[in-house]
N, C-alpha and C positions, 0 to 999 in steps of 0.2 A: 778306250772302250772298256778295258779290263777293270779300271778303277770304277767306272760307272756301273758295271755289272756287279762288282764287289759291293758297291754301295746299295744296290738293290737287294742283294742277298743278305746283308748284315742286318740282323733283327733289331739292333739298337738304332739303326738309321731308318727304320720303317715306321710309318704311322698308318693305321688302318683307315680306310675311307671313312670320312666324317660326313654326317648328314646334317644339314642345316634345316631345322624344322620349318614347316609351313607357317606363314603368317600372312595377314592381309596384304595383297599386292606383292608377294614375294614368292619366288620359285624354289622348289627343292632341288638342291644340286649337291654334287660330291666333289671333294678336293682330293686329288690323287696323292701318291706317295711323294714325300719331300725329298728332293735331290740332296746329295751330300755337298755338292758344290754350292758355295755361297751365292753366286750369281743365279744359278738355277733356282735355288730356294727363294731368292728375292723375287725372281720373275714369276714363280708359281703363285706367291702370295699376292703380288700386284694384280695378277689376272683375277684371282678369286675375289679380291676387294672390288675390282672395277666392274665385274659382271653381277655382283649381288645387288638386289633391289634395295632402295633406301629403307631404314628401319621403320616399322609401323608406328604410327602415332598412338600414344596411350589413350585408352578408352575414356570418353567424356564421363565425368562423375554423374551419378544419378541420385535422385532423392530416394533413400531407402523406404520401402513400404509406402509409396506415394498414395496408394488407395486408402490406407489408414489415415493419412494426413487429410485427404479430401473428405473422408467421412466425418472428420472432427470439425468441419465447418459449422458455424453457429447460425441457426435460423431462429428468428423471433417473429411471432405473429403480429406484434405491435411494437411501436416505439414511443408510446406516450408516457412511459415511466422512466425517469432518468436513473433511478436506482435499481429498477427491475429489468428493464428491456433495452437500455441504451447499449450501443456497440462502441468498443474501444479501438481506435486506430492510433498509430504512433510510429516513430522511427528511432526511438531510444532517447530522444531529447525533447521533441515536440510531440504532443499527443492531444487527442480530442475525444469527447464523448458525443456520439451521434444519437439524437433522439428527436421526438416531435413535440411541438407545443402550439396549441391553437390552430392546428391544421398546417403548420409550417415545419420544415425540417430545420434543425438547429445543431450547430457545432459549438460546444464549449471548449475553448482553447486553453492549454496550459503548456508551460515549458519548464524544464527541470531547474534552471538557474534563476528563475524569476521569484525572488524572495524579498519580502519586507523584513530584513535581517536586523532591525533595530532591537536593542535590549537595554531597558532602563532599570538599572539596579539602585537608583538613588534612594528608594524607600525600603529596600530589602533589609532584613535583620542581618547582623554580622554572621560570618561563617561560624558554625558551632562544631568545634573539634570533638572527636569521640571521647577524649579524656574528660572534657567538661560535661558531656552527656552522662557519663558514668557517675561523676560527682553529683549531678542533679538527681540521678535515679536513686542514689543512696541517701539523699537528704530527707528532711522532715516535711518539706513543702508539699510532697506528693500525698501525704497521708491525710491532710485535712480536707481533701476533695475540692479545694478552691480552684484548681486548674481543670477546666472542662475539656481541654483539647484545643489544638490549633497551633499557630506559629509560636516559637519560643525564642526569647532573647537569651544571651549568655548569662544574665543575672537570674535566670529561672522564672522570670515574669512573662506572661503572655505578650506577644508582640502586638502592639496597637496600631501600627502604621500600615501603609500599603505594601505591595509586593509586585515584583516584575511579572509573575505568572498570570496575574489577573488582567494584564494589559493584552490588547488584541495582537500583539506582535512579540516575538518573531513568528512568521508563518509564511508558507508559500502563497502566492497571489495568482489568481486566474488572469489570463491575458486578454480575453475578450470573447465575444459571441458573434458568430456568423449565422444569419437567418436566411434560409432559402425559401422564399415565398413572401407574399405581401398581405396575407390575412392579418387583420388586427388582433392583438393579444386580448384574450378574455379569460376570466377565472376558470380554473380547472382543478380537479381533485387528483392528488398523487399520494400514494402510500408512503408513509415515513416510518412506520414500525410494523413488524410482522413477527410476533413471538409465538404464534399458535401454529398448529398443524393445519388449521383452516383459518384463513383471514379473508372474510367476505365483505364486500361493499357493493350493494346492488340496490336497484330501484324497485320498490313495491308500491304500486299505486302512486300517490303523491309524496311518499316519504322515502328517505334514504336509510337503508337498513345496514348497519355495521354488525358483523358477527365474528365470533372467535371461538375456537375450540383447541384444547391442548393441555398443557400443564396447569395446575392451580396457580393463580396469580399471573398468568400470561396476559398480555395486552397487545392491541394493535392500534394504529392511528392513521388518519388520512388528513392531508393538508390541502386547503383551498387557497389559491392565489393566482394572480395578484388581485387584492381588493384594497383599494386605497381610500382611507378616510382619516380624519383627525379626531382624536378623542375629546377635543374641545367642542366639536360639532356634534358628535355622537357619543354620549356619555354612558349609555347603558346597553348591555348585550342581553338579549332574551332568547331562550331556547325552549321549544315545546317538544317533549319526547315521552316515550314509554319503552318498556322492555321486559326482559325476563327477570325472575327473582334472583338469579345468580350473577346479574350484570351490574357493573358500575360504569360511570362515565367521567371524563375529565375534559376540560375546555381550556384552550390557550389561544391567545392572540399575540402576534409578533409584528415587529416592524423592521425597517431597514437598518436602524441603529441599535435596537435591542431585540434579541431573539424571542424573549418572552416578556412583553410589557404587561401582560396579564396572564395569570394561570390560576385555575381553581384547584381544589383538592379532589381526590377521588370521592365521588358522591354515589350513594346507592340509587340505582335506577328505579323509578316508580313503575309499577306494573300497569297502571292506568295513565292515560295522557295527562301530563301536568306541564305547567309553565314555570320556568325558573329564570330569574333575572340576576345579573351581575353588574356591579358598578365598575367602570373603567378609569384608570388613572388619567389625570388631566395633562394636557400639553404633550401628548405623544402622537406619532404618526404610525398608523397600522397598515400592514400590507398583506397579512395572511391570517387565516383561522385554522386551527387544528382541533379535531375531535378524536377522542380515544375511547376504546371499549376494553373492559377488564372482565375476565371470567374468574369467579371466586373458587370454584371447585374443579375447573378444568373441562367441565362439560360445555356444550355449545351455549353461548350467551349472546343475546342480541340487544342492541339499542336501536329504536326506531326514531330517527330525527325527523320530526314532522315540519318544523319551521324554525328558522334562525333569522334574527333581525337585530339591527342596532338603531337606537333612537336617541334624540337629543334636541338641542336648539334648532337644528336644521330639519327636524322632522324624523321620519322613519325610513330606513333603507332595508329592504328585504334581501336576504342572501339566499340564492337559489341552491338548495341542497339536493334537489331531485335530479338535476342535470349532471349525471355522473360521467357520461361518455363524451369524448371529443374525437373528431376525425383523426385517424392515424393511418399507418401503413405497415406492411410486413417488410422484413429485410433479411439479408443473408451476409454473413461475414466470411469471406474466402480467406482462410488462414494461409494457404500456400502462396497466394499472390498478395496478401495483405490489402484487400480491397473490400469496402462495404458497398453492397448493391441494394438499393432501396427500390421496392416495387411501388410505384405511385398509384394513387387512387383518385377517383374523380372529385370527391369532396374533401380529400385530405392532402397530405404532402405529395409533391411530384416525385417521380422516379429519378434515379441518378446513380452515379458511381463516385466514391470518395476514397482518396488515398492520402496518406502522409508519406511523401516521397522519401525513400530510404536514403538517397544520396544527397539531399539538401533539405533545409528546414522550410519546406513549402507543402501546403495542402493543395492537392490537385482535385478539383471538383468538376464533374461533368453533369450538368442538369439544364433543362431548357428554361427554368424560371430565373428571375432576378435574384441577386444576393445583396444583402446589406450587412454592414459591419458596425457593431456597437460595443461600448465598453462594458466591463464587468465592474460594477461600482462597489466600493467598500468605504464605510465611514472612517476607517483608520488611515486612509491615504487621500491625498488631494485629488481633485477631479482631473481626468486626463484631457489632453488637447485632441480634439477630433477635427479633421480637415480633409482636404482633397487637393492633390497636386498631380498635374499631368495626366488627369483622367483616372487617377488611382486614389481610392479612399484609404485613410490611415488613422491610427490612434497612436498617440505618444504619451506614455505614462512615466512620471518621475516618482520614484520611491525615496522617501526622505532618508537622511543620514542621522548618525548620532556621533558621540565623541570619538568612537573607535571604528565606526562603519561608514564608509564614504557614500553609501547610498548607491542606487543604480537607476538605469533607465531602460525602457524597452519600447519597441515600436511594432505594430501589426499593420500590414498593408494588404488591401484587397484589390486585385486587378481583374477585369472581366473582358472577355472577347467572345461574344455570342454565347453558346452553351458552356464554354470553358471558363472556369474561375480559378484563380491562384491566390492563396493566402500565405504570406511570408511573415515570420517572426524573427526579429533580430534584437539582441540586447547590447548594452554598453560594454559587456564583457567581450563582445565579438567585434565591435566597430565603434569608432569615435563619433560617427554620424549615423546612428542607428536608423533614423527616419529615411534618409536617402538610400541607405543600403537595403532596407526592407522594400521600399518602392521599386528600386532597380531589380531586386530579386523576383518580386511578383510580376513585373512587366516582362522580364526575360523569360520567365517560366510560361506565362500565358501566350507568348509569341512563338515558343519553341514547338517543335514537332511533337504532337501528342504520342505518336507511336514510339519515338525515341525515348521520351520520358518514362512511359510505361515499361518499355523494354529494360531500361537501366534499373528501374525500381524493382521489377520482378527478378532481374538477375541478382541483385543484392539479397533478396529473400531466398532465391534458389541456393546461393552459397550458404546461407544460414541453415536451411533445411537439409542440405547434403551432409552436414556434420553428424547427425544422429537421427534415429527413428526407432519406433517399436511397433510390433504387431502382435497382439495378444488376444485371447478369446474374449476377454471382458471388454466389450465395446465401450462401456461407460468409462472404465479406467483408462483405456487407450485415448479416448477423446479428451479426458481430463489432462492427460500428459501433454498432448499437443496444444491444448488451449492455454494452459498455464505457461508453457514455454513461449508461446506467442505473446501472451501478456507481458512477460518479463522482457522480451525483446522490444516491445513497444515503449517501455519506460527506462531501459538501461542499455548502455553500450559504452565502450571505452572513450574517455576524454570528456564525459559530461558530469554534471553534478549528480550526487546520489539522490534518488527519489525518496520522498518521505513516506509517511504512513498512508497517505491518501492518493498518491499518484495523480491520475487524471480526474479524481473525484473532488478536487478542490472546488469549493463553491464561493459565493460572494461573501458569506459571513466567515467567522473565525472557525477553522477546522479544529476538531477535537484534539487535545494534547498538542495544540499549535502545529499540527501536521509535521512534526519533527521526526526524530529517530529514537524510538524507545529501545534501549540497549538490552533487549531480551529477545524472546521468540518473535515479537512483533516486527522488529527490523530484520532479524537474521533469517527468518523463514523465507523472506522474499527472494533471497539470493542462494538458498540451499540448492535449488534445482540446477544452477549453473554448473555444478561439479559433476553429477552423474550423467548429464546430458551432453558433455563434451563442448560446453560453451563457457569456459573459464573467463572469457573476455567480459561477460556480462556481470561478473562479480567485481570488476575493477573499480567502479565508482564507490562501492561500499568499502573496499580495501583502502581506497584513497581517503575516504572520510575518516576512518579509524586512524590511519597513519598520520594525517595532518593534525589530528587532535592530540597526539601523543605528548607534545611539550606541555600542553595544558593539563593533561591527565597526570603528568609527573608533578606539576605544581600543586594540583589539587590534592594529591596523595600526601604531600608534605604539609599542606595546610590543615587537613582534616585528621590525618592519622600519625603525623609526626614521624614518618618513616619514608625510606626510598621506595620507589615502585611507581606504578601508574594506576590511578583510580579513574575509571570511566563512569560518570554519573548516569542516572536513569534516563536522562533526556539529552540528546545532542541536536544541534541545529546547524544548518548550512551557514558557511561564512563566519564562523566564530573565530576571533583572533587567536592564533596559536600560542601567543606569549602573553599571559595575563599580567605579568610584572611590568610590561610596557604599556598597558592600557591606562587611559585617563579616567575611565569610568570607575565608579566605586566598586570595591570588592573584586577588582581585577576583571570586571564585566562577567562575573560568574553567576548564572541563573541558579536559584537556590531551591527550587520547589521540593522535589522528593528527598533530596539529600538530608535535610534537617527538619522535616516535619515529624514531630514526635507527639504522641498522645499518652495519657496515663497508663493505658494497658501495655503499650509497647515499652514504656520506661520501666514498668514493673517487671516485665519479662527480661529486660536488660540486667536486672539484679541477679538473675540466675543463669542467663544465657551468655552474657558478654564475657569474652576472654580478654586478657590484656593484649596489647599489640605485640606482635612477634618481634623479639630482639633482632637486630641486624645480624645477618649471617646464619640465622636459625634455619633448620630444614623443616619444611612444612609437610604435614601429612598428605598422603595421596588421597585422591578422590575415589569413591567407589564407582565401579563400572555401571553403566546404565543397565546392562543385562543382569548384573547382580541385584540391582534394586528391583527390577521386574520379578526376579526369582523370589526375592524376599517377600514380595507382596502377597504371594499365593502359597505360602507354606509356613508351618509353625516355626518359631525361632528355637534353635537348639542351644542358645547361649549368646552372649554378647551384650549389645546395648539394651535389648528389651528383656521382658520377663519370659520365662519358659512357657511356651504355648501361645505367646502373643502372635497376632496376625501380622502380615507383612508391614503395613504402614506403621504399626507400633514399633516394630524393629527399626525401621528407617528413622522414625522420629526420635527413638531412643538414642540412636547413635549420634544424633546431632546435639546432644546435651541439653534437651529441653525438659522442664519440669512437667508434672502430670497434666495440669490443665492445658498448657500450651501444646503438649504432645497429643492430647485428645483432639484439639482443634486441628492440628496439623495432620493427624491421622485421617480425619474426614476429608480434608482438602487433598491429601495424597490419593486417597481412594477415588475421589471424583476425577482427579487428574489421570490416573492410570487406567480407570475404566474406559476412558476415551482412547488411549493409545494402545492398550493391550487388547488384542482381538478376542480373547476369551474372558474378558473382565466381567461381562454382565451376568454370566451364569456361574460365577465363582464367588458369589457372596457380596456383590457390589452394594446391594441395598441393605446389608446387615447393619450398617452404621447409621441408618436413618437419613441418608442423603442419596438422591436419585443420580444416576450417571448423567454426566453432561451438564449438571447444574453449575451455576457460577460459583467462583471462589478462587482467589489467587493462591498459588502455591507459595509458601514461605520462601524468602530469598535464599536462605541457606539450604533448604530442602531442594529447591529448584537447581541450585548449583551442583549439589551432590548427585542429583538424579540425572542431569542432562549433560554434564561435562565429561570428556573422555578420560579413560584411565591412562595413567602415565607410567605403568610399571616397567615398560620396555625402554624408557629413557635412561640415559646415564644418571648415576646417583647424584652427581653434582648439579644436575639440571631438573631433578624431580621437584614438582611443586612450583616451578617458575610460572608466572602468569597468574597465580592465585591472587585475587584481589583482597586488599585489606578488609573490605567490607564483609567478606565471608567469615571473618573472625568475630563478628558482632552478633 
């Protein structure tokens, strides 16, 4: 007893009563003093442990600022313009544009790894090293003016053969079209160009009036299609029009094989009604007409198109230009749940819900109307196989191979069960029997519980939105943040092919720049948002693209610059073989477009700009910081590359080693560039150089590198300058 009492009185053996804080489902309790005896202490702890309630479960994560996310939902009053009003849905690998056509709802399907990746270099000129370019630039052949620009052979003579860039591949290929509704297709007008602040297209009486207002030289255009006829049957196009004194017009006719089988020049619009006829080239198939309007002075200009027709051996066919409207519907894109809700109309598309399921490559469609599946045709690839198996419609497309590319296949399957439709896409990269797998996936999906499918889909997007969010006073900027993050998630996720310049906007024809990856702002800005939004996983496809290209980049650096390093050309394409030395195609299967296109003015500039290749082991100069460049743009120079009192762009251009004419041109381009990115650019003399802010003009490669790449002063001395491309020395 004495020992026990001593233990109670000993301050070292005491512990004050401890309170366990309240939590959900848990009582507040106290633990008494600990006994000195081991058994007593053990007994006391056992009791405390046994009578305590189980620990509380961690709170379920919640979407931060869910109201801001809901307010960012996209609502469109109409769906009849694929470029202006369509809605994008996707799961990071498959995606679709939802729009209306001829009163039907349409889904244009694409998938990241569906590429016609052929590359034919058989007619390309040889690779032109920088050493040879400098020799040609210093030669006498440039002075006689005989070379007017174009492709150049190593002997200094213009290249007379073909080239790989002019072929329709490599490029991404659309997978197919799903049409919801059975209304027949009919010609309809769609806007294809809108450079003005006002771009009108309206009916006035029996004429179609196209109007534009904006900058001097701005133009807009509208496309009518499909209109199918042969130029052997109809040889002449006739247009009756009038307009304002400051207007011009342009007419083009295209076909499935040639985008512009006929194109006029810009023609002054008559102020009174006049008829103008154009001869069409023989032996062509036409399927669309495009009309353009130009404003000479930036003020409102109008063209009144009163009549359009084609005539020939088969007689005359009038083209109805006055029927501008087609039945359509409004729609809403719910970003939080990644679902498109279409509000049906009596005379237009029916209502429904459309999702690209986040957990599998299937589109889930709920609509009472029937659905049909059709191919997306391209003249560069063979026609697909269209069939039906076990009640499921399917398309099977084979994309050809070349000497170093094995080709690929893909299948699209449509299964229907009452109002529910499922569209699955499977490629040969994923299955040895892509047709059977696509059919199985579509059938399993359409027979599964809709509630379970939607729940799993929304749970995936819930996990995505939980990672980050913003809530700011600027509603527009807040919506922009959420919408662009949604778009990125639609076209990118880990383990898929890197999306190209056009993502889901791939169409039947050849996408501009082959729909590849332009290694500058164009490709990089797509993935910038993944870093500040806590979604680094969305950048993985781009990182993989660059990493897989590294062996070829090292080879190309040795070929062009005769030095070690890695040179990434202006254009990259999916599925390029990493090791050109193993390729059977000519030139290591290296596409040559931008790398060695040289014109007299650029060669003349090389005489004063080009520096010799850096010797191996040399330390390269650091790049100026972006903030330093911005600062230099808006204050006089106190010394350095420019003259005293020079404005910022003169300073920047001067530091790049350019002569006066080149520096003046670069100054204008730099000013235009930084007037767009600097918030106070417009009222700090942007117009002093005679160029309006926001006007077109590419930033010189060296200036772009200097202005946009990060400063490396904090890196170890032995690592400074690493990663600098040899092309930056030219």
